[in-house]
N, CA and C atoms as a LAMMPS dump frame, in Angstrom:
ITEM: TIMESTEP
0
ITEM: NUMBER OF ATOMS
480
ITEM: BOX BOUNDS ff ff ff
-5.0000000000000000e+02 5.0000000000000000e+02
-5.0000000000000000e+02 5.0000000000000000e+02
-5.0000000000000000e+02 5.0000000000000000e+02
ITEM: ATOMS id mol type element x y z
1 1 1 N 9.687 -5.622 12.027
2 1 2 C 9.048 -5.22 12.102
3 1 3 C 7.816 -5.06 10.955
4 2 1 N 6.709 -5.504 10.948
5 2 2 C 6.289 -5.458 10.077
6 2 3 C 5.199 -4.792 10.06
7 3 1 N 4.736 -3.464 9.553
8 3 2 C 3.877 -2.09 9.942
9 3 3 C 3.566 -2.426 8.314
10 4 1 N 2.074 -1.806 8.339
11 4 2 C 1.603 -0.826 7.349
12 4 3 C 1.306 0.218 6.919
13 5 1 N 1.457 0.712 6.008
14 5 2 C 1.552 1.951 5.929
15 5 3 C 0.525 2.715 4.843
16 6 1 N -0.699 2.833 5.165
17 6 2 C -1.991 3.835 4.409
18 6 3 C -2.02 5.036 3.762
19 7 1 N -1.55 5.237 1.988
20 7 2 C -1.616 6.457 1.512
21 7 3 C -3.233 6.99 1.702
22 8 1 N -3.319 7.764 2.437
23 8 2 C -5.022 7.886 2.642
24 8 3 C -5.469 8.769 1.964
25 9 1 N -5.068 9.283 0.606
26 9 2 C -5.18 10.219 -0.708
27 9 3 C -6.955 8.634 -1.146
28 10 1 N -7.471 9.166 -0.599
29 10 2 C -8.903 8.196 -1.811
30 10 3 C -8.959 6.715 -1.586
31 11 1 N -8.6 6.682 0.26
32 11 2 C -7.832 5.056 0.08
33 11 3 C -9.62 4.806 0.431
34 12 1 N -10.019 4.02 -0.011
35 12 2 C -11.567 3.55 0.116
36 12 3 C -11.668 1.955 1.561
37 13 1 N -10.414 1.629 1.656
38 13 2 C -9.933 0.426 2.709
39 13 3 C -9.382 0.3 3.888
40 14 1 N -9.648 1.72 4.624
41 14 2 C -8.506 2.095 5.51
42 14 3 C -9.162 1.198 6.869
43 15 1 N -10.425 1.27 6.76
44 15 2 C -11.494 0.433 7.906
45 15 3 C -10.97 -0.887 7.455
46 16 1 N -10.943 -1.775 6.683
47 16 2 C -10.332 -3.061 6.552
48 16 3 C -8.932 -3.314 6.992
49 17 1 N -8.278 -2.21 6.322
50 17 2 C -6.653 -2.681 7.144
51 17 3 C -6.785 -2.422 8.702
52 18 1 N -7.41 -1.334 9.319
53 18 2 C -7.756 -1.722 10.721
54 18 3 C -7.922 -2.813 11.545
55 19 1 N -9.208 -3.337 10.458
56 19 2 C -9.443 -4.519 11.182
57 19 3 C -8.348 -5.945 11.004
58 20 1 N -7.818 -6.067 9.801
59 20 2 C -6.833 -6.956 9.38
60 20 3 C -5.443 -6.67 10.578
61 21 1 N -5.573 -5.384 10.928
62 21 2 C -3.633 -4.925 11.264
63 21 3 C -4.428 -5.647 13.368
64 22 1 N -5.509 -5.056 13.308
65 22 2 C -6.825 -5.449 14.738
66 22 3 C -6.139 -6.899 14.862
67 23 1 N -6.178 -7.736 13.669
68 23 2 C -6.329 -9.556 14.313
69 23 3 C -5.13 -9.818 14.146
70 24 1 N -3.778 -9.192 13.383
71 24 2 C -3.02 -9.73 13.526
72 24 3 C -1.634 -9.062 14.607
73 25 1 N -2.357 -8.138 15.553
74 25 2 C -2.033 -7.046 16.404
75 25 3 C -0.524 -6.6 15.766
76 26 1 N -0.944 -5.753 14.474
77 26 2 C 0.419 -4.852 13.971
78 26 3 C -0.064 -3.48 14.238
79 27 1 N 1.229 -2.642 13.352
80 27 2 C 0.978 -1.595 13.572
81 27 3 C 0.368 -1.101 12.19
82 28 1 N -0.631 0.164 12.367
83 28 2 C -1.129 0.988 10.476
84 28 3 C -0.269 2.365 11.536
85 29 1 N -0.072 2.972 9.866
86 29 2 C 0.186 4.124 9.934
87 29 3 C -0.667 4.882 8.846
88 30 1 N -1.509 5.936 9.209
89 30 2 C -1.98 6.448 8.031
90 30 3 C -1.457 7.828 7.442
91 31 1 N -0.793 7.752 6.321
92 31 2 C -0.209 9.093 5.69
93 31 3 C -1.322 10.147 5.629
94 32 1 N -1.225 11.092 5.642
95 32 2 C -2.366 12.179 4.754
96 32 3 C -1.657 13.694 4.95
97 33 1 N -2.025 14.281 4.294
98 33 2 C -1.853 16.05 3.948
99 33 3 C -2.672 16.619 5.38
100 34 1 N -3.583 16.391 5.841
101 34 2 C -4.628 17.006 6.328
102 34 3 C -4.996 16.328 7.342
103 35 1 N -5.265 16.732 8.494
104 35 2 C -5.887 15.382 9.968
105 35 3 C -7.052 14.748 9.428
106 36 1 N -7.523 13.456 9.797
107 36 2 C -8.538 12.748 9.338
108 36 3 C -8.625 11.61 10.641
109 37 1 N -9.482 11.28 10.791
110 37 2 C -10.201 10.238 12.158
111 37 3 C -9.897 9.325 11.804
112 38 1 N -9.263 8.616 12.895
113 38 2 C -8.522 7.102 13.055
114 38 3 C -9.07 6.731 14.325
115 39 1 N -9.089 5.346 14.482
116 39 2 C -9.773 4.543 15.453
117 39 3 C -8.718 4.935 16.711
118 40 1 N -9.59 4.861 17.778
119 40 2 C -8.434 5.332 18.892
120 40 3 C -8.498 4.171 19.848
121 41 1 N -6.944 3.686 18.911
122 41 2 C -5.637 2.361 19.259
123 41 3 C -4.233 2.666 19.073
124 42 1 N -3.922 2.123 20.546
125 42 2 C -2.612 1.915 20.027
126 42 3 C -1.511 1.72 18.933
127 43 1 N -2.363 0.834 18.176
128 43 2 C -1.945 -0.034 16.726
129 43 3 C -1.999 1.263 16.061
130 44 1 N -2.853 2.323 15.94
131 44 2 C -2.691 3.025 14.594
132 44 3 C -2.389 4.262 15.145
133 45 1 N -1.824 5.155 14.074
134 45 2 C -1.57 6.442 14.299
135 45 3 C -1.426 7.354 12.883
136 46 1 N -1.259 8.581 12.984
137 46 2 C -1.851 9.096 12.026
138 46 3 C -0.445 10.444 11.794
139 47 1 N 0.24 10.316 10.2
140 47 2 C 1.368 10.795 10.212
141 47 3 C 0.398 12.177 9.081
142 48 1 N 0.459 12.934 9.766
143 48 2 C 0.228 14.617 8.879
144 48 3 C 1.468 15.2 8.598
145 49 1 N 1.536 15.536 6.686
146 49 2 C 2.839 15.999 6.693
147 49 3 C 1.535 16.997 5.568
148 50 1 N 2.998 18.148 5.092
149 50 2 C 2.599 19.679 4.462
150 50 3 C 2.15 18.705 3.656
151 51 1 N 1.169 19.989 2.742
152 51 2 C 0.767 19.611 1.492
153 51 3 C 1.378 20.221 0.443
154 52 1 N 2.519 19.814 -0.008
155 52 2 C 3.203 20.305 -1.09
156 52 3 C 3.208 18.899 -1.549
157 53 1 N 3.071 19.048 -2.698
158 53 2 C 2.786 18.133 -4.035
159 53 3 C 4.248 16.73 -3.648
160 54 1 N 3.078 15.637 -3.371
161 54 2 C 4.021 14.294 -3.326
162 54 3 C 4.497 14.285 -1.727
163 55 1 N 4.368 15.241 -0.752
164 55 2 C 4.832 14.746 0.17
165 55 3 C 4.385 13.521 1.334
166 56 1 N 2.904 13.107 0.933
167 56 2 C 2.863 12.163 1.474
168 56 3 C 3.746 10.617 1.219
169 57 1 N 4.127 10.934 -0.236
170 57 2 C 4.219 9.999 -0.887
171 57 3 C 5.786 9.837 -0.522
172 58 1 N 6.308 11.008 -0.682
173 58 2 C 7.504 10.886 0.208
174 58 3 C 7.815 10.606 1.479
175 59 1 N 6.937 10.738 2.499
176 59 2 C 7.144 9.994 3.843
177 59 3 C 6.949 8.838 3.808
178 60 1 N 6.276 8.148 3.057
179 60 2 C 6.152 6.502 2.885
180 60 3 C 7.336 6.861 2.57
181 61 1 N 7.968 7.12 1.291
182 61 2 C 8.591 5.515 0.464
183 61 3 C 9.808 5.772 1.626
184 62 1 N 10.774 6.628 2.403
185 62 2 C 11.106 7.235 3.277
186 62 3 C 11.013 6.164 4.191
187 63 1 N 9.946 5.463 4.592
188 63 2 C 9.409 4.777 6.252
189 63 3 C 9.407 3.462 5.481
190 64 1 N 8.966 3.301 4.61
191 64 2 C 8.531 1.734 4.092
192 64 3 C 9.858 0.894 3.839
193 65 1 N 9.877 -0.133 4.432
194 65 2 C 11.283 -1.194 4.134
195 65 3 C 10.755 -2.973 4.156
196 66 1 N 11.987 -3.554 3.86
197 66 2 C 11.278 -4.48 3.861
198 66 3 C 10.64 -5.264 4.995
199 67 1 N 9.651 -6.154 4.541
200 67 2 C 8.889 -6.8 5.368
201 67 3 C 7.55 -5.929 5.672
202 68 1 N 7.713 -4.494 5.057
203 68 2 C 6.281 -4.106 5.378
204 68 3 C 5.285 -3.603 4.42
205 69 1 N 4.314 -3.262 4.314
206 69 2 C 3.212 -3.267 3.619
207 69 3 C 2.728 -1.833 3.591
208 70 1 N 2.92 -2.031 2.141
209 70 2 C 2.262 -0.426 1.879
210 70 3 C 0.929 -0.303 1.236
211 71 1 N -0.334 -0.061 1.227
212 71 2 C -1.352 0.304 0.845
213 71 3 C -1.668 1.826 0.148
214 72 1 N -1.354 1.444 -1.815
215 72 2 C -1.533 2.834 -2.338
216 72 3 C -2.234 2.349 -3.636
217 73 1 N -2.547 3.601 -4.803
218 73 2 C -3.161 2.87 -5.939
219 73 3 C -1.924 3.967 -6.84
220 74 1 N -1.361 4.931 -5.986
221 74 2 C -0.18 5.715 -6.536
222 74 3 C 1.09 4.661 -7.17
223 75 1 N 0.808 4.611 -8.89
224 75 2 C 1.832 2.965 -9.169
225 75 3 C 3.468 4.347 -8.785
226 76 1 N 3.248 5.336 -9.055
227 76 2 C 4.918 5.767 -8.484
228 76 3 C 5.568 5.521 -7.346
229 77 1 N 4.741 6.007 -6.561
230 77 2 C 5.066 5.198 -5.043
231 77 3 C 5.018 3.998 -4.727
232 78 1 N 4.315 3.067 -5.564
233 78 2 C 4.474 1.288 -5.257
234 78 3 C 5.754 1.255 -5.934
235 79 1 N 6.347 1.859 -6.967
236 79 2 C 7.662 1.364 -7.316
237 79 3 C 9.133 1.94 -6.819
238 80 1 N 8.652 3.064 -6.015
239 80 2 C 9.36 3.712 -5.033
240 80 3 C 10.055 2.575 -3.552
241 81 1 N 8.798 2.336 -3.271
242 81 2 C 8.211 1.366 -2.412
243 81 3 C 8.78 -0.154 -1.919
244 82 1 N 8.401 -0.969 -3.38
245 82 2 C 9.574 -1.888 -3.678
246 82 3 C 10.905 -1.801 -3.914
247 83 1 N 11.213 -0.643 -4.31
248 83 2 C 13.015 -0.249 -4.46
249 83 3 C 13.498 -0.74 -2.95
250 84 1 N 12.153 -0.385 -1.951
251 84 2 C 12.886 -0.379 -0.158
252 84 3 C 12.648 -1.862 -0.012
253 85 1 N 12.338 -2.85 -0.817
254 85 2 C 11.908 -4.258 -0.555
255 85 3 C 10.062 -4.469 -0.31
256 86 1 N 9.386 -3.391 -0.023
257 86 2 C 8.62 -3.265 0.966
258 86 3 C 7.075 -4.198 -0.316
259 87 1 N 6.08 -4.933 0.439
260 87 2 C 5.174 -5.265 0.015
261 87 3 C 4.437 -4.442 -0.611
262 88 1 N 3.485 -4.154 -1.579
263 88 2 C 2.486 -2.654 -1.867
264 88 3 C 1.316 -3.849 -2.797
265 89 1 N 0.277 -3.585 -2.306
266 89 2 C -1.469 -3.624 -2.531
267 89 3 C -2.188 -2.277 -2.905
268 90 1 N -2.707 -2.696 -3.757
269 90 2 C -3.928 -1.422 -4.434
270 90 3 C -5.044 -1.625 -3.295
271 91 1 N -5.501 -0.804 -3.05
272 91 2 C -6.947 -1.55 -2.707
273 91 3 C -7.618 -2.057 -3.156
274 92 1 N -7.824 -2.485 -4.538
275 92 2 C -8.84 -2.927 -4.893
276 92 3 C -8.028 -4.674 -4.897
277 93 1 N -6.322 -5.168 -4.479
278 93 2 C -6.737 -5.816 -3.625
279 93 3 C -5.112 -6.623 -4.935
280 94 1 N -5.061 -5.931 -5.514
281 94 2 C -4.064 -6.623 -6.756
282 94 3 C -2.595 -6.033 -5.908
283 95 1 N -1.697 -7.06 -6.274
284 95 2 C -0.449 -6.448 -5.884
285 95 3 C 0.69 -6.342 -6.652
286 96 1 N 1.514 -5.302 -6.549
287 96 2 C 2.349 -4.326 -7.544
288 96 3 C 3.778 -5.032 -7.134
289 97 1 N 4.414 -5.9 -8.144
290 97 2 C 5.403 -6.971 -7.847
291 97 3 C 6.733 -6.041 -8.546
292 98 1 N 7.989 -6.592 -8.264
293 98 2 C 8.715 -6.206 -9.494
294 98 3 C 8.755 -6.45 -10.765
295 99 1 N 8.485 -7.703 -11.269
296 99 2 C 7.28 -7.907 -12.487
297 99 3 C 6.451 -7.237 -13.389
298 100 1 N 5.183 -6.878 -12.3
299 100 2 C 4.937 -5.772 -12.955
300 100 3 C 4.942 -4.687 -13.381
301 101 1 N 5.772 -3.942 -12.331
302 101 2 C 5.022 -2.672 -12.091
303 101 3 C 5.977 -1.578 -13.169
304 102 1 N 6.664 -2.556 -13.751
305 102 2 C 7.369 -1.436 -15.597
306 102 3 C 6.56 -1.076 -16.024
307 103 1 N 5.521 -2.569 -16.438
308 103 2 C 4.103 -2.433 -17.499
309 103 3 C 3.227 -1.628 -16.69
310 104 1 N 2.725 -1.632 -15.46
311 104 2 C 2.096 -0.537 -14.763
312 104 3 C 2.455 0.932 -14.688
313 105 1 N 4.219 1.205 -14.689
314 105 2 C 4.37 2.17 -14.782
315 105 3 C 4.176 3.263 -16.289
316 106 1 N 4.396 2.147 -17.25
317 106 2 C 4.459 2.464 -18.792
318 106 3 C 2.703 2.978 -19.298
319 107 1 N 1.972 1.702 -18.537
320 107 2 C 0.592 2.205 -18.617
321 107 3 C -0.09 3.29 -18.446
322 108 1 N 0.232 3.884 -16.988
323 108 2 C 0.163 5.1 -16.632
324 108 3 C 0.623 6.565 -17.319
325 109 1 N 1.739 5.813 -17.702
326 109 2 C 2.371 7.315 -18.612
327 109 3 C 1.416 7.52 -20.168
328 110 1 N 1.7 6.018 -20.87
329 110 2 C 0.51 6.524 -21.827
330 110 3 C -0.814 6.461 -21.69
331 111 1 N -1.595 6.408 -20.447
332 111 2 C -3.008 6.754 -20.076
333 111 3 C -2.985 8.66 -20.291
334 112 1 N -1.723 9.102 -19.596
335 112 2 C -1.183 10.305 -19.362
336 112 3 C -1.431 11.081 -20.506
337 113 1 N -0.593 10.585 -21.42
338 113 2 C -0.252 11.09 -22.925
339 113 3 C -1.37 11.001 -23.249
340 114 1 N -2.908 10.403 -23.648
341 114 2 C -3.546 10.372 -24.584
342 114 3 C -4.661 11.621 -23.698
343 115 1 N -4.459 11.758 -22.467
344 115 2 C -5.316 12.644 -21.578
345 115 3 C -4.671 14.086 -22.242
346 116 1 N -3.166 14.266 -22.083
347 116 2 C -2.636 15.475 -22.617
348 116 3 C -3.425 16.05 -23.87
349 117 1 N -3.18 14.914 -25.133
350 117 2 C -3.958 15.045 -26.282
351 117 3 C -5.3 15.296 -26.631
352 118 1 N -6.081 15.02 -25.325
353 118 2 C -7.438 14.976 -25.448
354 118 3 C -8.191 14.09 -25.681
355 119 1 N -7.42 12.659 -25.661
356 119 2 C -8.216 12.029 -25.437
357 119 3 C -9.466 11.343 -24.244
358 120 1 N -10.356 10.685 -24.462
359 120 2 C -11.553 10.806 -22.882
360 120 3 C -11.078 9.45 -22.883
361 121 1 N -10.94 9.282 -21.437
362 121 2 C -10.811 7.96 -20.933
363 121 3 C -11.777 7.482 -19.677
364 122 1 N -12.568 6.784 -19.303
365 122 2 C -13.475 6.194 -18.552
366 122 3 C -13.28 6.183 -17.263
367 123 1 N -11.97 6.417 -17.124
368 123 2 C -11.828 5.82 -15.563
369 123 3 C -11.67 5.117 -15.395
370 124 1 N -11.26 4.988 -13.764
371 124 2 C -11.345 3.586 -12.778
372 124 3 C -12.827 2.931 -13.042
373 125 1 N -12.832 1.84 -12.912
374 125 2 C -14.303 1.001 -12.773
375 125 3 C -14.395 2.161 -11.261
376 126 1 N -15.974 2.083 -10.835
377 126 2 C -16.002 1.928 -9.693
378 126 3 C -16.002 1.285 -8.785
379 127 1 N -15.963 1.05 -7.539
380 127 2 C -15.202 0.205 -6.732
381 127 3 C -16.572 -0.306 -6.146
382 128 1 N -16.097 -1.751 -6.19
383 128 2 C -17.101 -2.934 -6.136
384 128 3 C -16.917 -3.618 -4.456
385 129 1 N -18.107 -4.335 -3.857
386 129 2 C -17.741 -5.143 -3.197
387 129 3 C -16.641 -6.365 -2.877
388 130 1 N -16.612 -6.879 -4.478
389 130 2 C -16.349 -7.399 -5.117
390 130 3 C -14.269 -7.375 -4.802
391 131 1 N -14.166 -6.086 -4.843
392 131 2 C -12.407 -5.748 -5.02
393 131 3 C -12.782 -5.57 -3.297
394 132 1 N -13.378 -5.088 -2.94
395 132 2 C -12.866 -5.458 -0.826
396 132 3 C -12.95 -6.238 -0.233
397 133 1 N -13.516 -7.151 -1
398 133 2 C -13.655 -9.035 -0.817
399 133 3 C -12.117 -9.355 -0.956
400 134 1 N -11.347 -8.722 -2.365
401 134 2 C -10.218 -9.213 -2.623
402 134 3 C -8.572 -8.273 -1.869
403 135 1 N -9.341 -7.537 -1.781
404 135 2 C -8.842 -6.6 -1.21
405 135 3 C -8.292 -7.208 0.693
406 136 1 N -9.049 -7.578 1.535
407 136 2 C -9.165 -8.333 2.212
408 136 3 C -8.423 -9.644 2.352
409 137 1 N -8.545 -10.62 1.254
410 137 2 C -7.977 -11.701 1.261
411 137 3 C -6.31 -11.537 1.141
412 138 1 N -6.104 -10.25 0.051
413 138 2 C -4.802 -9.909 -0.672
414 138 3 C -4.132 -9.877 0.759
415 139 1 N -4.669 -8.795 1.701
416 139 2 C -3.608 -8.423 2.397
417 139 3 C -3.271 -9.864 3.478
418 140 1 N -4.326 -10.06 3.989
419 140 2 C -4.201 -11.424 4.997
420 140 3 C -3.644 -12.624 4.55
421 141 1 N -3.098 -12.517 3.531
422 141 2 C -2.321 -13.511 2.678
423 141 3 C -0.872 -13.171 2.328
424 142 1 N -0.558 -11.678 2.211
425 142 2 C 0.355 -11.168 2.368
426 142 3 C 1.144 -11.057 3.745
427 143 1 N 0.038 -10.839 4.278
428 143 2 C 0.746 -10.919 5.882
429 143 3 C 1.381 -12.036 6.598
430 144 1 N 0.324 -12.995 6.23
431 144 2 C 0.817 -14.578 6.306
432 144 3 C 2.314 -14.859 5.316
433 145 1 N 2.856 -14.325 4.698
434 145 2 C 3.291 -14.8 3.153
435 145 3 C 4.58 -14.335 4.345
436 146 1 N 4.651 -12.854 4.916
437 146 2 C 5.853 -12.296 5.237
438 146 3 C 6.244 -13.131 6.485
439 147 1 N 5.195 -13.101 7.49
440 147 2 C 5.796 -13.721 8.185
441 147 3 C 6.347 -14.957 8.532
442 148 1 N 6.011 -15.876 7.327
443 148 2 C 6.239 -17.175 6.882
444 148 3 C 7.611 -16.632 6.499
445 149 1 N 8.632 -16.145 6.117
446 149 2 C 9.701 -16.035 5.127
447 149 3 C 10.145 -15.342 6.591
448 150 1 N 9.598 -14.497 7.448
449 150 2 C 10.635 -14.322 8.374
450 150 3 C 11.274 -15.093 9.106
451 151 1 N 10.021 -16.042 9.455
452 151 2 C 10.599 -17.621 9.651
453 151 3 C 11.259 -18.23 9.455
454 152 1 N 11.173 -18.545 8.105
455 152 2 C 12.146 -19.448 7.865
456 152 3 C 13.83 -18.818 7.498
457 153 1 N 13.694 -17.244 7.788
458 153 2 C 14.711 -17.091 7.494
459 153 3 C 15.441 -17.02 9.493
460 154 1 N 14.751 -16.969 10.104
461 154 2 C 14.976 -17.1 11.353
462 154 3 C 15.531 -18.237 11.274
463 155 1 N 15.061 -19.42 11.222
464 155 2 C 15.505 -20.729 11.034
465 155 3 C 16.819 -21.044 10.36
466 156 1 N 16.816 -21.053 9.331
467 156 2 C 17.893 -21.13 8.493
468 156 3 C 19.361 -20.137 8.834
469 157 1 N 18.637 -19.335 9.789
470 157 2 C 20.043 -17.837 9.992
471 157 3 C 20.316 -18.67 11.289
472 158 1 N 19.471 -19.57 12.298
473 158 2 C 20.153 -19.85 13.28
474 158 3 C 20.485 -21.05 13.246
475 159 1 N 20.184 -21.908 12.177
476 159 2 C 21.071 -23.673 11.735
477 159 3 C 22.66 -23.161 11.075
478 160 1 N 22.523 -21.858 11.048
479 160 2 C 23.939 -21.561 9.88
480 160 3 C 25.029 -21.467 10.914
């Protein structure tokens, strides 16, 4: 089953995920430390976990599997989900992959070190309409790729 998991902490594209999930008839689970409003639709569920540090991340990493999609800006969570075989997208339409996760983790560590020693950084750029558009395109494309891969696997398995 292809499911979508949303790291709700500061995710600016939840509405877009709902729209794409509805179009593709997929389930989307919003994971949060506190109750938040989600659309009344059997495809969408809210998973409220405790408020322990990284509890949302732990829940998502335990449940996301191969052929699932995780939406997060959290690089360590992205790394954990990739190890489970999930596809991971950030809200700006970028994709975390096995090829780029190492450099993303290293860059995160470098920026954390610079902050620790007092260097000021500008932080991420403001979220723009183009980010939303890029995200919509990437999510739709990722769903199509997963479905195509599953279909090919099914056909290959049937032929063997």
